C-alpha positions in Angstrom: -1.7 -11.3 -17.4 1.3 -13.6 -16.5 4.5 -11.9 -17.2 8.2 -13.2 -16.9 10.7 -10.9 -15.5 14.2 -10.8 -16.9 16.5 -9.9 -14.8 19.0 -6.7 -16.6 20.8 -5.8 -14.0 23.5 -7.2 -11.3 22.2 -7.3 -7.3 24.3 -4.3 -6.0 27.2 -5.5 -4.2 27.4 -8.9 -6.1 29.9 -9.7 -8.5 29.9 -10.6 -11.7 32.5 -13.2 -11.6 31.5 -14.8 -8.4 33.8 -17.5 -7.5 34.9 -17.9 -10.7 38.7 -18.8 -11.2 41.0 -17.7 -13.6 44.5 -18.7 -14.5 46.7 -16.0 -15.2 48.1 -16.1 -18.8 50.4 -13.1 -19.1 51.9 -12.8 -22.8 55.5 -11.5 -23.7 57.7 -11.6 -26.4 58.4 -15.8 -27.4 61.6 -16.5 -27.4 63.8 -17.4 -30.1 64.7 -20.8 -31.1 67.2 -22.8 -29.2 67.2 -20.3 -26.4 65.2 -20.1 -23.3 62.4 -17.9 -22.8 63.6 -15.6 -19.8 61.0 -15.9 -17.4 59.5 -12.3 -15.6 57.2 -12.2 -12.6 53.9 -10.6 -13.7 53.3 -7.5 -12.2 50.5 -6.8 -9.7 49.4 -3.4 -11.5 48.6 -5.5 -14.9 46.7 -7.9 -13.5 44.3 -5.0 -11.3 44.3 -2.9 -14.5 43.0 -6.0 -16.5 40.4 -6.7 -13.8 42.3 -10.0 -13.6 41.4 -10.6 -9.8 42.4 -14.3 -9.9 45.3 -13.6 -11.5 46.3 -11.2 -8.9 45.0 -13.5 -6.0 47.5 -16.2 -7.4 50.4 -13.5 -7.8 49.7 -12.5 -4.1 49.4 -15.7 -2.5 52.3 -16.6 -4.0 54.1 -14.1 -2.9 52.7 -14.6 0.6 54.1 -18.6 0.8 57.6 -17.3 -0.4 57.3 -14.8 2.3 58.3 -11.6 0.0 57.7 -8.6 0.7 54.9 -5.9 -0.6 53.9 -3.2 0.7 50.2 -3.3 1.8 50.0 -6.8 0.6 46.8 -8.1 2.6 45.0 -5.2 2.1 45.7 -5.8 -1.5 44.9 -9.6 -1.3 41.3 -8.5 0.3 40.7 -6.4 -2.5 41.6 -8.7 -5.3 39.4 -11.5 -3.3 36.7 -9.0 -2.6 36.5 -8.3 -6.3 36.3 -11.8 -7.3 33.4 -12.2 -5.4 35.3 -14.3 -2.3 33.8 -12.0 0.4 34.7 -14.2 3.4 38.4 -14.7 2.3 38.4 -10.8 2.2 36.7 -10.3 5.3 39.0 -12.8 7.1 42.2 -11.2 5.9 40.2 -7.6 6.9 40.0 -9.5 10.7 44.0 -10.3 10.5 44.7 -6.9 10.0 42.4 -5.5 12.7 43.9 -7.8 15.0 47.1 -6.0 14.7 47.4 -3.0 17.0 47.1 0.6 15.9 44.6 -0.6 13.1 43.4 1.7 10.3 39.6 2.4 11.3 38.8 2.4 7.7 38.8 -1.3 7.7 35.8 -1.9 9.6 33.7 0.3 6.8 35.8 -2.5 4.3 34.6 -5.5 6.2 31.2 -4.2 6.5 31.1 -3.9 2.7 31.7 -7.9 2.5 28.5 -8.6 5.1 26.5 -6.2 2.5 27.6 -8.3 -0.1 26.9 -11.6 1.9 23.3 -10.4 2.7 24.1 -9.9 6.1 22.8 -6.1 6.7 22.4 -6.0 10.4 25.8 -7.1 10.8 26.8 -4.9 8.2 25.7 -1.6 9.9 27.0 -2.9 13.4 30.6 -3.0 11.7 30.1 0.3 9.4 29.2 2.1 12.4 32.4 1.5 13.6 34.4 3.3 11.0 35.7 6.7 10.1 33.9 8.9 7.7 36.7 9.6 6.1 36.2 9.6 2.1 32.6 9.0 2.0 32.2 5.1 1.9 30.7 4.4 4.9 27.6 7.0 4.7 27.2 5.0 1.2 27.3 1.6 2.6 25.1 2.8 5.5 22.5 4.2 2.8 22.2 1.3 1.2 22.3 -1.0 4.1 19.4 1.3 5.3 17.3 0.8 1.9 18.0 -3.1 2.5 16.3 -2.8 6.1 13.6 -0.6 4.6 14.8 1.9 7.0 13.3 5.1 5.7 14.1 7.3 8.5 17.8 6.4 8.5 17.8 6.7 4.6 16.5 10.4 4.6 19.0 11.0 7.1 21.8 10.4 4.8 19.9 11.8 1.6 19.4 15.0 3.8 22.9 15.7 5.8 25.6 17.5 4.3 29.3 15.3 4.6 30.8 14.1 5.9 27.7 12.4 7.4 25.5 12.5 4.6 25.6 12.3 0.8 27.6 15.3 -1.3 28.2 16.1 -4.9 31.3 13.2 -5.6 30.3 11.0 -8.4 30.7 8.7 -5.7 27.6 9.4 -3.6 25.7 10.6 -6.9 26.2 7.3 -8.3 25.4 5.8 -4.8 22.1 7.9 -4.5 20.9 7.0 -8.5 21.5 3.5 -7.4 19.0 3.6 -4.6 16.7 5.5 -6.9 16.9 2.5 -9.2 16.3 0.5 -6.7 13.2 1.6 -5.2 11.7 1.6 -9.0 12.0 5.5 -9.3 13.8 5.2 -13.0 13.4 8.3 -14.2 15.1 9.9 -11.2 17.8 7.6 -11.6 18.3 8.3 -15.1 18.3 12.0 -14.5 21.2 12.0 -12.7 23.2 9.4 -14.7 22.5 11.7 -17.8 24.0 14.0 -15.8 27.2 13.0 -14.8 27.7 11.4 -18.2 27.2 15.1 -19.5 30.2 15.6 -16.8 32.3 12.6 -17.2 32.2 11.4 -21.1 35.2 9.1 -20.4 33.2 6.9 -17.7 31.8 4.6 -20.6 30.1 2.7 -17.4 27.6 5.0 -17.1 25.8 4.4 -20.6 25.2 1.1 -19.0 23.3 2.3 -16.4 21.5 5.3 -18.4 20.4 1.8 -20.7 19.7 -0.3 -17.7 16.9 2.4 -16.7 15.4 3.1 -20.1 15.4 -0.8 -19.8 12.9 -0.6 -17.0 11.2 2.6 -18.3 10.6 0.2 -21.9 12.2 1.7 -23.9 14.2 -1.1 -24.8 15.4 0.7 -28.6 16.3 3.9 -26.9 18.5 1.5 -24.2 20.0 -0.8 -26.7 21.6 2.6 -28.8 22.7 3.7 -25.9 24.2 0.4 -24.7 26.6 0.0 -27.7 28.4 3.0 -27.4 29.5 0.6 -23.8 30.0 -2.5 -25.9 31.7 -0.6 -28.8 34.7 -0.9 -26.6 34.0 -3.6 -23.9 32.1 -6.5 -26.5 32.5 -9.7 -24.0 31.3 -7.7 -20.8 28.8 -9.9 -18.9 26.8 -7.2 -17.4 26.2 -5.0 -21.1 25.6 -8.5 -23.0 23.0 -9.4 -20.5 21.2 -6.3 -20.4 21.4 -6.5 -24.1 19.6 -9.7 -24.4 16.8 -8.4 -21.7 16.0 -6.0 -24.3 15.7 -8.4 -27.2 13.8 -10.7 -25.1 11.5 -8.1 -24.7 11.3 -6.5 -28.2 11.3 -9.6 -30.1 11.3 -13.3 -27.9 13.1 -16.0 -26.0 15.4 -17.0 -29.1 16.3 -13.7 -30.0 17.9 -13.0 -26.7 19.7 -16.5 -25.8 21.6 -15.8 -29.4 22.6 -12.2 -27.7 24.3 -14.4 -25.3 26.6 -16.4 -27.8 29.3 -13.7 -28.2 29.9 -14.7 -24.3 29.8 -18.0 -24.5 32.5 -17.9 -27.2 34.7 -15.3 -25.5 34.7 -17.8 -21.8 38.0 -19.9 -21.2 36.0 -21.9 -18.6 33.8 -23.9 -21.2 30.2 -23.2 -19.7 29.9 -19.4 -19.5 26.6 -20.2 -17.4 27.8 -22.2 -15.1 30.3 -19.2 -13.8 27.5 -16.8 -13.6 24.3 -16.9 -11.9 23.0 -14.3 -13.7 23.2 -15.9 -17.2 21.7 -19.3 -15.7 18.8 -17.0 -14.3 17.9 -15.6 -17.3 18.5 -18.9 -19.4 15.6 -20.5 -18.0 13.7 -17.2 -18.3 14.3 -17.0 -22.0 13.4 -21.0 -22.6 10.2 -20.2 -21.0 10.7 -22.0 -17.7 12.6 -24.9 -18.8 14.7 -26.3 -16.4 13.2 -23.7 -14.0 13.0 -26.1 -10.8 16.6 -27.2 -11.2 18.2 -23.4 -11.3 15.6 -20.9 -9.7 15.3 -22.3 -6.4 19.1 -21.8 -5.5 19.2 -18.4 -7.0 16.2 -17.2 -4.3 19.1 -15.8 -1.7 21.3 -13.9 -4.3 18.9 -12.8 -7.3 15.6 -11.3 -6.3 14.0 -11.8 -9.8 14.7 -15.9 -9.0 11.6 -15.9 -6.7 9.0 -14.0 -8.7 10.0 -16.0 -11.6 10.1 -19.5 -9.7 6.1 -18.4 -8.7 5.5 -17.7 -12.1 6.4 -20.7 -12.8 4.0 -22.3 -10.3 1.2 -20.0 -11.9 1.5 -21.1 -15.2 1.7 -25.2 -14.2 -1.4 -23.9 -12.1 0.0 -25.2 -8.9 -1.3 -22.6 -7.0 -0.7 -24.0 -3.6 3.5 -23.6 -4.1 2.9 -20.3 -5.6 0.9 -19.2 -2.9 3.7 -20.9 -0.2 6.7 -18.6 -1.8 4.3 -15.2 -1.8 2.4 -15.4 1.5 5.9 -14.0 3.2 7.0 -11.6 0.2 6.7 -7.8 1.2 6.1 -6.2 -2.5 8.5 -3.0 -2.3 8.2 -2.4 -6.3 4.9 -2.2 -8.4 5.5 -5.7 -10.1 5.8 -7.5 -6.8 2.4 -6.0 -5.9 0.7 -7.3 -8.8 2.0 -10.4 -9.1 1.1 -10.8 -5.3 -2.1 -10.3 -6.3 -2.2 -12.5 -8.7 -1.4 -15.5 -6.6 -4.1 -14.0 -4.0 -6.6 -13.9 -6.9 -5.5 -17.5 -7.7 -6.0 -19.1 -4.7 -9.0 -17.2 -3.9 -10.8 -18.4 -6.8 -9.7 -22.2 -6.7 -10.7 -21.8 -3.0 -13.6 -19.7 -2.4 -11.6 -17.6 -0.3 -13.3 -13.9 0.0 -10.5 -13.0 2.5 -7.7 -13.8 -0.5 -10.0 -12.5 -3.3 -10.3 -9.1 -0.9 -6.5 -9.1 -0.5 -5.4 -9.3 -4.0 -8.3 -6.4 -5.3 -6.3 -4.4 -2.3 -3.4 -5.3 -3.9 -4.4 -4.3 -7.4 -6.3 -1.5 -6.6 -2.7 0.2 -4.7 -0.6 -0.2 -8.1 -3.4 1.0 -10.1 -4.6 4.2 -8.3 -0.8 5.2 -7.5 0.6 8.1 -9.2 3.6 6.8 -10.7 1.6 4.0 -12.1 -2.0 4.8 -12.6 -1.2 5.9 -16.5 1.5 2.9 -17.2 0.1 -0.2 -19.0 0.7 -2.7 -15.8 -1.4 0.3 -13.7 -4.2 0.2 -15.9 -4.2 -3.7 -16.3 -4.1 -3.7 -12.3 -6.7 -1.4 -11.8 -9.2 -3.4 -15.0 -8.0 -6.5 -12.6 -9.6 -4.7 -9.0 -12.8 -3.4 -10.7 -13.2 -7.4 -12.4 -13.2 -8.7 -8.9 -15.0 -5.7 -8.0 -18.2 -7.0 -10.7 -18.3 -3.4 -12.0 -17.6 -4.9 -15.6 -17.9 -1.1 -17.3 -15.3 0.1 -14.9 -13.0 -2.9 -16.4 -13.5 -1.7 -19.9 -12.6 1.5 -19.6 -9.5 0.6 -18.6 -8.8 -2.9 -20.9 -10.0 -0.6 -24.0 -7.4 2.3 -23.0 -4.6 -0.5 -23.6 -6.3 -2.9 -26.2 -3.8 -1.5 -28.8 -0.9 -2.9 -27.2 -2.2 -6.7 -26.9 -3.2 -7.4 -30.3 -2.3 -11.3 -29.9 -2.4 -11.7 -26.6 -4.8 -14.6 -25.0 -4.5 -13.5 -21.8 -6.0 -10.2 -22.4 -8.2 -10.8 -25.0 -9.6 -13.5 -22.8 -10.2 -11.2 -19.8 -11.4 -8.5 -22.3 -14.1 -10.9 -23.7 -15.2 -11.9 -20.5 -15.7 -8.5 -19.3 -17.5 -7.0 -22.6 -19.8 -10.3 -21.8 -20.5 -9.7 -18.1 -21.3 -6.0 -19.8 -23.6 -7.3 -22.0 -21.5 -6.5 -25.3 -21.7 -9.6 -26.8 -20.5 -9.1 -30.1 -17.0 -7.4 -29.2 -17.2 -10.4 -26.6 -17.4 -12.6 -29.4 -14.5 -11.3 -31.3 -12.3 -10.9 -28.6 -13.1 -14.6 -27.1 -12.4 -16.3 -30.8 -9.0 -14.4 -31.1 -8.2 -16.6 -28.1 -5.5 -19.2 -29.3 -4.3 -21.0 -26.6 -6.2 -24.5 -26.8 -6.1 -25.0 -23.4 -8.2 -21.7 -22.7 -10.4 -22.6 -26.0 -11.1 -25.8 -24.3 -11.7 -24.7 -20.8 -15.6 -25.1 -19.7 -15.6 -21.0 -18.9 -14.7 -20.2 -22.2 -16.5 -22.6 -23.6 -19.8 -21.4 -21.8 -19.6 -17.8 -21.9 -18.8 -17.9 -26.3 -22.0 -20.1 -26.5 -24.0 -17.3 -24.2 -22.9 -14.7 -26.2 -23.7 -16.7 -29.6 -27.2 -16.8 -28.0 -27.2 -13.2 -27.0 -26.2 -12.1 -29.9 -29.0 -13.9 -32.1 -26.8 -16.5 -33.2 -28.0 -19.8 -31.5 -27.4 -21.9 -34.4 -23.2 -21.1 -33.3 -23.8 -21.9 -29.7 -25.6 -25.4 -31.1 -22.1 -26.1 -33.2 -19.9 -25.5 -29.7 -22.1 -27.6 -27.8 -21.9 -30.5 -30.7 -17.7 -30.0 -30.9 -17.5 -30.6 -26.7 -16.3 -34.2 -26.0 -18.7 -35.9 -23.6 -17.8 -34.7 -20.2 -19.5 -33.6 -16.5 -19.8 -30.4 -17.6 -21.7 -31.3 -21.2 -25.2 -31.3 -18.7 -24.1 -27.7 -17.8 -23.5 -26.4 -21.1 -26.9 -27.9 -22.2 -28.5 -26.0 -19.8 -27.1 -23.0 -20.0 -27.8 -23.4 -23.8 -31.8 -24.5 -23.6 -32.4 -21.6 -20.8 -30.5 -18.5 -22.4 -32.1 -19.8 -25.8 -35.8 -20.1 -24.4 -35.3 -16.6 -22.9 -33.9 -15.3 -26.1 -37.1 -16.7 -28.2 -34.7 -18.9 -29.6 -37.0 -22.1 -29.2 -36.4 -24.5 -31.9 -32.5 -24.9 -30.1 -33.9 -24.5 -26.5 -36.4 -27.5 -27.8 -33.4 -29.8 -29.0 -31.2 -28.7 -25.6 -34.2 -29.5 -23.4 -34.6 -33.0 -25.6 -31.2 -34.0 -24.8 -31.1 -33.4 -21.0 -34.5 -35.3 -21.3 -33.1 -38.4 -22.2 -29.9 -37.9 -19.4 -32.0 -37.4 -16.7 -35.9 -37.8 -17.0 -36.9 -34.7 -14.5 -39.9 -32.9 -15.1 -38.5 -29.7 -15.6 -36.4 -31.2 -18.5 -39.8 -31.9 -19.8 -41.8 -29.3 -19.1 -38.9 -26.8 -20.6 -38.8 -29.2 -23.7 -43.0 -28.7 -24.2 -42.9 -25.0 -23.3 -39.6 -24.1 -26.0 -42.4 -26.4 -28.6 -45.0 -24.4 -27.9 -42.8 -21.5 -28.4 -41.6 -22.9 -31.9 -45.2 -23.5 -32.8 -45.9 -20.0 -32.5 -43.2 -18.5 -34.1 -44.4 -21.1 -37.1 -47.9 -19.8 -37.3 -46.6 -16.4 -37.1 -44.5 -17.2 -40.1 -41.3 -16.6 -37.8 -40.4 -19.6 -38.3 -40.1 -22.6 -41.0 -42.4 -25.8 -41.0 -39.4 -27.8 -41.2 -38.5 -26.8 -37.8 -42.1 -27.5 -36.5 -41.5 -31.1 -38.3 -38.2 -31.4 -36.3 -39.7 -30.8 -32.9 -42.9 -32.8 -33.2 -40.1 -35.6 -33.9 -38.6 -34.9 -30.8 -41.7 -34.4 -28.6 -42.2 -38.3 -29.7 -39.5 -39.3 -27.3 -41.5 -37.5 -24.1 -44.4 -39.8 -22.9 -46.7 -37.7 -21.4 -50.1 -37.1 -21.5 -49.7 -33.4 -22.0 -47.4 -33.7 -24.8 -49.8 -35.8 -27.0 -52.6 -33.9 -26.6 -50.5 -30.9 -27.4 -49.3 -32.7 -30.5 -52.3 -34.4 -31.7 -54.8 -31.9 -30.9 -53.2 -28.7 -31.1 -50.1 -29.2 -33.7 -51.4 -31.6 -35.9 -55.1 -30.0 -36.2 -53.4 -26.9 -37.5 -51.1 -28.6 -39.7 -54.1 -30.4 -41.0 -55.7 -27.0 -42.0 -52.6 -25.2 -43.4 -51.6 -28.3 -45.1 -48.5 -28.6 -43.4 -47.1 -32.5 -43.8 -46.3 -33.7 -40.0 -44.1 -37.0 -39.3 
């Protein structure tokens, strides 16, 4: 099944207001009419406390040009640039400070933070190593860099060692540990850390957002929304919190409900277009609108928002542009279950399209990795993965074991009903297969030749050949029509539904005068005659069959009609044409 991922959190280290310039707008008492307003210089502390980093930058740059002195002015300016998402400008100031004799060695660690935010992880590691351990920031940045570089050994070193060369019990270190647990998809472990910190630090409202993010990832959307509301009550226009609420509504309801939640940000925006100011929101708007403007938005965000690449792959899959999806997937190194699943889906689609057994084998292995893992085996995606694995192995009884265990969660899901219906049919449970296939609502799916032929076969095997013939009658003539007729003819003959087998062979014979079709038609006609003689079929059917046999110019057929069938008909007073 294809699922669109709605991004629910900002990439660690990136700024919410990336490159967004905000003009400072300090409010003071208005002057009385007729008097000049007394201008008062804004206070840097007010800007920092209000998180108005653009305002802080404007003030500090003004002081710099005016050569006004302020203690640690360059450090404050670098701090403001960093938190405003202008990492290269912050890094330039740190370089300037490090050019002075006797500079603070901690500047190397601050510069490493900038390099990390710019995704230059090797450079960040090299720079951080030059700095002191001091307050633990060095360990935290190196811990996150090791995660980004998939260096498990390095990560374990910082996790197991005690301060100053490892993580401690400080709130900063514990937040760092929880963030890594989250990024490694260990959401329950992250939740435990965040909840413990929240109990100890009730006033730190942002912890509610982190707990809500974990519950979102654990699919407890209602619980997450309830916890998130504590933060939203104080910060109703927080981009991070409102975005998380919108993503939860997307999962619970639909894209329209999710987009409606973002209106509060649009109404509070001073720039006029909140989506242009925030890559995160532009990305999610594509998701909420079911892929609208995907090609215009997602390619530019793949370096900063990991889900952008995943959603672009899904966009190509939905458009059946499998080659483009594979081009993005082949270099994808999966780290979390959904990435393994997505890569498996792409490899399976390509393998089925090209007939490549190698790609199908790879898809089967990827699905098995997820479905058999201890953390995913009892989740819905995990069971879907095992079902997909067994489907590729053609072990349909095993497929049904997993699909039946999650059937209640997909009552109206076309993808699930398609897969479940085909698995039932392949396992010879034709009644259940018919029920599932008829629940598919997508006209695109219902018009596919695979769907039509399997539905026809299920009707025949369930002793409903009339419905199979009606299915054929509704199909527009195409190259696949002959294949459908052959299936109906052969399956009906095998199941003893000779009347419909004879009709199908008759149409095939008129399309292509192949002796096999003539022989099949004659054999089916004899089957109808036998059933009429045994009083298992009505004489009307025999009359129709005789009409069909007249279309065949064959001595054996003429002998059968004139010498055998007509003789019996005369003896039993049955009218024949």
